[in-house]
C-alpha positions in Angstrom: -0.2 -0.1 -0.2 1.4 3.3 -1.0 0.8 6.4 1.0 -0.2 9.6 -0.7 1.5 12.5 0.0 -0.8 15.8 0.9 0.6 19.3 0.9 -0.4 22.0 3.5 -3.2 23.2 2.0 -5.0 20.4 1.3 -3.9 19.2 5.0 -5.3 22.9 6.0 -9.0 22.4 4.0 -9.8 18.7 5.9 -8.6 20.4 9.3 -11.4 23.4 8.8 -14.0 21.4 7.0 -16.9 20.5 9.6 -18.8 17.2 9.5 -22.4 17.5 8.3 -23.9 17.1 11.8 -21.8 20.0 13.0 -22.7 22.4 9.4 -23.9 25.4 10.1 -27.2 25.8 8.4 -27.6 28.1 5.5 -30.4 30.5 5.3 -32.3 29.0 3.3 -33.2 25.8 5.5 -35.2 28.2 8.1 -38.6 29.3 6.7 -38.9 32.5 6.9 -41.9 32.7 9.3 -39.7 30.6 11.8 -37.1 33.0 12.1 -38.6 35.1 15.2 -38.0 39.3 15.1 -37.4 41.3 12.2 -37.8 39.9 8.9 -34.7 39.7 7.3 -35.6 41.8 4.1 -35.9 44.4 6.3 -32.9 43.6 8.3 -30.7 43.9 4.8 -32.7 47.4 3.6 -31.4 48.6 7.0 -28.1 47.4 6.5 -27.2 48.8 3.2 -29.1 52.4 4.2 -26.4 51.9 7.6 -23.6 51.6 5.4 -24.5 54.4 3.1 -24.4 56.4 6.4 -22.1 55.1 8.3 -20.2 58.7 7.8 -20.0 62.3 10.8 -20.4 64.3 7.6 -23.0 61.9 5.4 -24.9 61.7 8.7 -24.8 65.4 9.0 -25.6 66.2 4.9 -29.0 63.9 5.7 -30.1 65.6 8.5 -29.6 69.0 6.9 -31.1 68.0 3.7 -35.0 66.0 5.7 -35.5 70.0 6.2 -34.6 71.6 3.1 -33.2 71.2 0.0 -29.6 72.2 -0.6 -26.9 72.4 -3.3 -23.3 71.2 -2.7 -22.4 74.9 -2.4 -24.8 75.6 0.7 -23.7 72.0 2.2 -20.0 73.1 1.7 -20.4 76.3 3.6 -22.5 75.0 6.0 -20.1 72.0 7.0 -16.7 73.9 6.2 -16.0 71.2 3.3 -14.7 71.7 0.2 -17.0 71.6 -2.1 -15.4 68.2 -4.0 -15.3 66.4 -0.7 -19.6 67.3 -0.4 -20.1 66.2 -4.2 -18.5 62.8 -3.6 -20.7 62.3 -0.4 -23.7 63.5 -2.0 -23.1 61.3 -4.9 -22.6 58.5 -3.6 -25.8 58.9 -1.4 -27.8 59.4 -4.6 -26.6 56.3 -6.0 -27.9 54.4 -2.9 -31.4 56.0 -3.7 -31.2 57.9 -0.3 -31.3 61.3 -2.2 -32.7 63.1 -5.3 -31.2 66.0 -7.5 -32.9 68.4 -9.1 -31.5 71.2 -11.7 -32.3 74.5 -11.5 -30.2 76.2 -14.1 -26.3 75.7 -13.4 -27.1 74.6 -9.9 -28.3 71.5 -8.5 -30.6 71.0 -5.2 -30.6 67.9 -3.8 -32.9 66.1 -0.5 -33.7 63.4 0.9 -35.9 60.9 -0.8 -35.4 58.1 1.3 -37.6 57.4 4.6 -35.7 55.1 6.2 -32.4 57.2 6.4 -34.6 59.5 8.0 -35.5 57.2 10.2 -31.5 56.2 10.8 -31.1 60.3 11.9 -34.7 60.8 14.2 -33.4 57.9 15.8 -30.2 59.5 16.5 -31.9 62.9 17.6 -34.3 60.8 20.0 -31.6 58.6 21.1 -28.3 59.8 20.3 -27.8 62.8 22.8 -26.3 62.3 26.2 -24.6 58.5 25.0 -21.2 58.0 26.1 -19.5 55.6 23.5 -16.5 53.4 24.5 -14.1 51.7 22.6 -12.5 48.6 23.2 -10.3 49.5 25.4 -12.9 51.2 27.6 -11.9 54.6 27.0 -14.4 57.1 25.4 -14.1 58.0 21.4 
């Protein structure tokens, strides 16, 4: 009987494989109605909005645009940012259907059109004040 020599990759792969009884079930194994809590499609939509809004400047822009339609120049002067940076943030949010843009002559005005983005801002307004965030080391951020 000849022994076949296995490469490191083959040994490693075999070591990380789980037996069928220990493998995690795929998302399709459980019917959606059997999963308790918030439905997964709602969580996916929320995660998509949160990923795009996960920047302090974009959060502030969203807050401002909830109340008024503003141009790149208006936002740049209010936030003390370069117009180019503001424009990049706005284009990202527009690409993810969080904002809409309307041209008036040479000026483009932006406004929030995604109610989920508004809900995130409202949640921060209601619950964010006075919260002290701590890092992994226990120090304030």
